[in-house]
C-alpha positions as CSV (number, residue, x, y, z in Angstrom):
1,M,-76.5,-29.1,-21.4
2,P,-79.8,-27.1,-20.5
3,L,-79.9,-23.4,-22.2
4,P,-79.6,-20.8,-19.8
5,R,-83.3,-19.7,-18.2
6,I,-84.3,-16.2,-17.9
7,T,-88.0,-16.0,-16.5
8,L,-90.1,-12.5,-17.0
9,D,-93.3,-11.5,-15.2
10,P,-96.0,-10.1,-17.2
11,S,-98.2,-9.1,-14.1
12,S,-95.0,-6.8,-12.9
13,T,-95.6,-3.0,-12.5
14,L,-91.7,-2.3,-12.3
15,Y,-90.5,0.6,-14.4
16,P,-87.5,0.6,-16.0
17,T,-85.9,3.7,-14.7
18,R,-84.5,3.8,-11.1
19,D,-86.0,7.5,-10.4
20,H,-88.9,9.0,-11.9
21,P,-88.6,12.9,-11.8
22,H,-92.0,13.6,-13.6
23,S,-94.5,14.5,-11.5
24,H,-97.4,13.3,-13.6
25,P,-98.3,9.3,-13.0
26,H,-97.0,6.9,-15.6
27,A,-98.5,5.2,-18.4
28,H,-98.7,1.5,-18.0
29,D,-98.5,1.5,-22.1
30,L,-96.8,3.0,-24.9
31,P,-98.1,6.2,-26.5
32,K,-100.8,5.5,-29.2
33,P,-98.7,5.1,-32.2
34,L,-98.9,7.6,-35.0
35,H,-99.4,4.6,-37.3
36,V,-99.9,0.8,-37.2
37,E,-98.6,-1.4,-40.1
38,T,-99.9,-4.8,-40.9
39,H,-98.0,-7.8,-43.2
40,P,-97.5,-6.1,-46.1
41,K,-99.5,-8.8,-48.1
42,G,-102.1,-9.0,-45.3
43,K,-101.6,-12.3,-44.3
44,N,-102.8,-12.9,-40.7
45,T,-105.1,-9.7,-40.8
46,G,-107.3,-9.1,-38.0
47,T,-105.0,-12.0,-35.7
48,E,-102.3,-10.2,-35.1
49,D,-100.9,-10.9,-31.0
50,A,-97.2,-9.6,-31.1
51,S,-96.1,-6.0,-32.4
52,I,-92.4,-3.9,-32.6
53,F,-93.0,-0.2,-31.5
54,F,-90.4,2.1,-33.2
55,I,-88.7,4.3,-30.8
56,G,-85.5,5.2,-32.7
57,N,-82.2,4.6,-34.3
58,A,-82.2,1.0,-33.1
59,T,-84.5,1.4,-29.6
60,T,-87.6,-0.7,-30.2
61,V,-90.1,-2.6,-27.6
62,I,-91.4,-5.9,-28.6
63,E,-94.6,-7.0,-27.0
64,W,-96.0,-10.8,-27.0
65,E,-97.8,-12.2,-24.0
66,G,-97.8,-9.5,-21.8
67,V,-94.4,-8.9,-21.4
68,R,-91.9,-6.2,-23.4
69,I,-88.6,-6.8,-24.2
70,M,-86.9,-3.1,-25.1
71,T,-83.6,-3.4,-27.7
72,D,-80.8,-1.2,-27.6
73,P,-82.0,2.0,-25.6
74,N,-80.8,4.7,-26.6
75,F,-83.1,7.9,-25.6
76,L,-80.6,11.0,-25.9
77,H,-82.3,14.0,-27.6
78,A,-81.5,16.2,-30.6
79,G,-78.2,17.9,-30.1
80,D,-77.1,15.6,-27.5
81,H,-73.2,13.8,-28.0
82,V,-72.3,10.5,-27.8
83,H,-68.9,9.0,-27.3
84,L,-68.0,6.3,-29.6
85,G,-63.9,5.9,-28.8
86,P,-61.1,7.8,-28.7
87,G,-61.6,10.8,-31.1
88,V,-65.1,9.4,-32.5
89,T,-68.3,11.6,-31.2
90,A,-71.2,11.6,-32.7
91,T,-74.7,14.0,-32.7
92,R,-78.1,13.0,-32.6
93,L,-80.2,14.6,-34.8
94,Q,-83.7,13.0,-34.1
95,N,-85.7,12.9,-30.8
96,P,-86.9,9.5,-29.7
97,A,-90.5,8.8,-29.9
98,V,-91.0,8.4,-26.3
99,D,-88.6,9.9,-23.5
100,L,-86.8,7.5,-20.9
101,H,-88.6,8.4,-17.9
102,D,-92.2,8.1,-19.5
103,L,-91.5,4.6,-20.6
104,P,-93.9,1.9,-19.4
105,P,-92.9,-1.3,-17.4
106,I,-90.4,-3.0,-19.1
107,D,-89.7,-6.8,-18.7
108,M,-86.0,-7.1,-20.3
109,I,-83.8,-5.6,-22.4
110,L,-81.6,-7.0,-25.4
111,L,-78.6,-5.3,-26.1
112,S,-77.0,-5.6,-29.6
113,H,-73.2,-3.9,-28.3
114,F,-72.2,-1.6,-25.2
115,H,-71.8,1.3,-27.5
116,A,-73.2,5.0,-26.6
117,D,-75.7,5.0,-29.5
118,H,-77.4,1.9,-28.2
119,F,-76.6,2.1,-24.6
120,D,-76.5,6.3,-23.7
121,Q,-74.9,8.5,-20.6
122,D,-78.4,8.6,-19.5
123,V,-79.6,5.3,-19.9
124,E,-76.5,3.7,-18.2
125,K,-77.1,6.2,-15.2
126,S,-81.3,5.6,-15.0
127,L,-82.0,1.8,-15.7
128,R,-82.8,0.0,-12.6
129,R,-80.2,-2.7,-12.0
130,T,-82.4,-5.6,-11.4
131,L,-83.5,-5.5,-15.0
132,P,-82.6,-8.4,-17.3
133,I,-80.3,-7.8,-20.1
134,I,-79.2,-10.1,-22.4
135,S,-76.0,-9.2,-24.5
136,T,-72.5,-9.6,-25.5
137,P,-69.9,-10.8,-23.2
138,H,-67.8,-7.7,-23.6
139,A,-70.9,-5.6,-22.4
140,K,-71.4,-8.1,-19.2
141,E,-68.2,-6.6,-17.8
142,C,-69.1,-3.1,-18.9
143,L,-72.6,-3.3,-17.3
144,E,-71.6,-5.6,-14.4
145,G,-68.3,-2.7,-13.8
146,S,-70.1,0.1,-14.2
147,K,-69.7,3.7,-12.4
148,E,-73.1,4.2,-12.1
149,G,-73.2,0.5,-10.2
150,K,-73.5,-2.6,-10.9
151,F,-76.3,-4.1,-13.2
152,E,-77.7,-7.5,-11.6
153,K,-79.2,-9.3,-13.9
154,V,-77.0,-10.1,-17.4
155,T,-76.5,-12.9,-19.8
156,A,-74.1,-13.0,-21.5
157,L,-74.6,-14.7,-25.4
158,D,-71.6,-15.1,-27.5
159,H,-72.3,-15.8,-31.6
160,W,-74.8,-19.0,-31.8
161,E,-75.2,-19.1,-28.1
162,S,-78.7,-19.0,-26.9
163,A,-81.0,-18.6,-23.5
164,I,-84.4,-19.4,-23.1
165,V,-86.9,-16.6,-22.2
166,D,-89.6,-18.1,-19.9
167,I,-92.9,-16.3,-19.5
168,Q,-94.5,-16.7,-16.0
169,N,-97.7,-18.4,-15.5
170,S,-98.1,-18.4,-19.8
171,N,-96.8,-21.4,-21.8
172,A,-95.1,-18.9,-24.3
173,A,-91.2,-18.7,-24.3
174,F,-88.7,-16.8,-26.3
175,K,-85.3,-18.7,-27.2
176,I,-83.0,-15.6,-28.4
177,T,-79.4,-16.6,-30.3
178,G,-76.7,-14.4,-30.8
179,M,-76.0,-13.7,-34.4
180,P,-72.4,-12.9,-35.6
181,G,-71.9,-9.6,-36.7
182,K,-68.9,-7.3,-36.9
183,H,-68.6,-3.9,-36.8
184,V,-65.2,-3.4,-38.1
185,P,-64.3,-3.8,-42.1
186,P,-62.0,-6.6,-42.3
187,G,-59.7,-4.3,-44.5
188,P,-56.1,-5.3,-45.4
189,A,-54.2,-7.6,-43.7
190,G,-57.1,-7.3,-41.3
191,L,-55.5,-3.4,-40.4
192,L,-58.7,-1.7,-39.0
193,K,-59.6,-4.5,-36.8
194,K,-55.9,-4.1,-35.7
195,I,-55.8,-0.9,-34.8
196,N,-59.8,-0.8,-33.6
197,D,-57.9,-3.6,-30.9
198,F,-55.4,-1.5,-29.7
199,I,-57.8,1.7,-29.2
200,G,-61.1,0.1,-28.5
201,A,-63.2,2.3,-30.5
202,V,-65.6,-0.1,-31.7
203,P,-66.9,-3.2,-29.5
204,P,-67.9,-6.8,-30.4
205,T,-71.6,-6.7,-31.4
206,N,-74.0,-9.7,-31.7
207,G,-77.2,-9.9,-34.3
208,W,-80.2,-12.0,-32.2
209,M,-82.6,-14.6,-33.5
210,V,-85.4,-14.1,-31.4
211,E,-87.8,-17.2,-31.9
212,F,-91.5,-16.9,-30.5
213,G,-92.8,-20.3,-29.2
214,A,-94.1,-22.8,-26.5
215,K,-92.2,-24.0,-23.9
216,P,-90.8,-27.4,-23.9
217,K,-93.0,-30.0,-23.0
218,T,-90.6,-32.3,-21.3
219,I,-87.2,-31.9,-19.5
220,E,-85.0,-33.9,-22.4
221,A,-86.5,-31.2,-25.0
222,E,-84.8,-28.3,-23.0
223,T,-81.6,-28.4,-24.8
224,D,-83.7,-27.4,-27.9
225,G,-85.5,-24.3,-26.4
226,V,-89.0,-23.6,-27.6
227,D,-91.3,-25.1,-30.4
228,V,-91.3,-22.5,-32.7
229,G,-93.9,-20.5,-34.1
230,Y,-92.5,-17.0,-35.7
231,R,-88.8,-16.2,-36.0
232,M,-87.6,-12.4,-36.4
233,Y,-83.9,-11.9,-36.9
234,I,-82.2,-8.7,-35.6
235,S,-79.0,-7.8,-37.9
236,G,-77.2,-5.6,-35.2
237,D,-75.0,-3.1,-35.9
238,T,-72.7,-5.0,-38.4
239,L,-71.4,-4.8,-42.1
240,L,-72.2,-7.9,-44.7
241,V,-69.5,-9.7,-43.7
242,N,-68.6,-13.6,-44.5
243,E,-70.0,-14.8,-41.4
244,L,-73.7,-13.9,-41.6
245,Y,-73.8,-16.3,-44.8
246,E,-74.3,-19.1,-42.1
247,I,-77.1,-17.9,-40.7
248,P,-80.2,-19.2,-43.2
249,K,-78.4,-22.2,-43.0
250,R,-79.0,-22.8,-39.1
251,F,-82.5,-20.7,-39.3
252,P,-84.5,-21.0,-42.4
253,N,-87.6,-19.4,-42.9
254,V,-87.2,-16.5,-41.0
255,D,-90.7,-14.1,-40.8
256,L,-89.4,-10.9,-39.4
257,M,-86.0,-8.8,-40.1
258,L,-85.1,-5.7,-38.2
259,V,-81.9,-4.0,-40.5
260,H,-79.7,-1.9,-39.2
261,L,-78.8,0.5,-42.0
262,G,-77.5,4.2,-42.0
263,G,-73.7,3.5,-43.3
264,T,-72.1,5.0,-39.9
265,T,-68.8,6.5,-40.6
266,I,-65.5,7.0,-38.2
267,P,-63.9,8.6,-37.1
268,S,-66.2,11.5,-38.0
269,P,-68.7,12.3,-41.1
270,K,-65.9,15.1,-42.2
271,L,-63.3,12.4,-42.5
272,P,-65.0,9.1,-42.9
273,L,-62.1,6.6,-43.6
274,A,-64.2,3.1,-42.6
275,M,-67.8,2.7,-42.8
276,V,-69.2,0.2,-39.8
277,T,-72.5,-0.5,-40.4
278,M,-74.3,-1.6,-43.5
279,D,-75.2,1.4,-46.4
280,A,-78.5,0.6,-48.5
281,E,-76.3,-1.5,-51.0
282,Q,-75.4,-4.3,-48.1
283,G,-78.8,-4.0,-46.3
284,I,-80.4,-4.8,-49.8
285,K,-78.1,-7.8,-49.7
286,L,-78.4,-9.5,-46.6
287,I,-82.0,-9.1,-46.7
288,H,-82.0,-11.1,-49.8
289,L,-79.6,-13.5,-48.0
290,I,-81.8,-13.8,-45.0
291,D,-85.0,-14.3,-47.0
292,P,-87.1,-13.3,-45.0
293,E,-91.5,-12.7,-45.3
294,V,-91.4,-9.0,-44.3
295,A,-87.9,-6.6,-43.4
296,I,-88.0,-3.2,-41.7
297,P,-85.1,-0.5,-41.8
298,I,-84.0,0.9,-38.7
299,H,-80.9,2.6,-37.4
300,H,-81.0,4.5,-40.9
301,G,-80.2,8.0,-42.2
302,A,-82.0,10.8,-43.8
303,D,-85.4,10.4,-45.1
304,G,-87.0,12.4,-47.1
305,D,-86.5,16.0,-45.4
306,E,-86.1,14.5,-42.0
307,P,-82.5,14.4,-40.7
308,P,-80.6,11.1,-40.5
309,E,-80.8,9.6,-36.4
310,Y,-77.3,10.8,-36.3
311,D,-74.6,13.0,-38.2
312,A,-72.5,9.7,-38.4
313,F,-75.3,8.1,-40.6
314,L,-74.4,9.0,-44.2
315,S,-76.2,6.8,-46.0
316,S,-80.2,7.7,-46.4
317,L,-83.3,5.7,-46.0
318,D,-84.1,7.3,-49.1
319,D,-81.1,5.3,-51.1
320,F,-82.8,2.1,-49.3
321,K,-86.1,3.1,-50.4
322,A,-85.1,3.9,-54.2
323,A,-83.7,0.4,-54.2
324,V,-86.2,-1.8,-53.1
325,A,-88.8,-0.1,-55.6
326,K,-86.7,-1.6,-58.3
327,D,-86.3,-4.8,-56.7
328,E,-89.1,-7.4,-57.9
329,K,-88.6,-9.6,-55.1
330,L,-88.7,-7.0,-52.0
331,K,-91.1,-4.2,-53.0
332,D,-94.4,-6.0,-51.4
333,R,-91.8,-7.0,-48.4
334,V,-90.7,-4.0,-46.8
335,V,-92.5,-2.3,-44.3
336,Y,-90.9,1.4,-43.4
337,L,-92.0,2.7,-39.5
338,K,-91.9,6.5,-38.5
339,R,-90.5,7.1,-34.9
340,G,-93.6,6.3,-33.2
341,G,-95.0,3.9,-35.3
342,K,-95.9,0.4,-34.6
343,Y,-95.4,-3.1,-36.5
344,S,-98.4,-5.8,-35.7
345,F,-97.8,-9.3,-36.6
346,K,-99.4,-12.5,-35.4
347,A,-96.3,-15.0,-33.7
348,S,-98.4,-17.5,-31.8
349,K,-99.0,-20.7,-34.2
């Protein structure tokens, strides 16, 4: 059976928000990056044709072949609060590198799960309803039933399900596959999961495998997707659970990995009963498991004198950096981006 297909038009000039309150004209491009990083071993230097712009938390913009895909849009400012479930809140401590209403045209959103630190209340209110979104089945229900108005083009992918994203007037395409992830630790006899199922504090989550490639040449090949030229894994908000060990069996040779860290704790930093995202130690282990050429940490805790993205993040980026520096297999494979920084890479064969 052919995979679900989404077509993106790189000539589109539609901005992602429904209203544009600023009087100044919107830029057609992202801001000039504060710094640009490339392959740490110098691979493909000077031939890069794709990039990732880091806005903050888990929000990035992937650019290739004239289209922009935004991940986990979160544009609250320092001091703003998010509601993460019954009795669970978090405060943002860092501003995004770009304001929501200053974004250039965005062609699609890749949403790992429907949680306010990944899809905040301003985003839910402001985004145009015809913006294509790929997310989880749970998020699709929430987006289509939003009290701010139905999102009209939501594609749901469960774990291991795939969709093809065609780029109009181009031979290029993405294949996007939902990767397993668990936002709630198993606990004794699955107790925490049972409690969460009852109170609904932490929603189901996906990681993503984003494969950059060429469109299939025949109808028969459509079930296989694209002729892969580059493979990027985005962990999403997950813990290092057994289901993740299947990923390298199905998807060897990962080129780039975005790993969500932070050691997020609930119900609050003052009462850290459970950790629901990877800390530095788990993040290192997952990088070893996936074995990408390059890894970039996002969604992380304190970095030097800078506070964490959210006050619920208790595992610092400093801890992760220290562990990488001691690891001979990783110390020349990890790239660090500040908010407003960009990583450029070659995605085409």
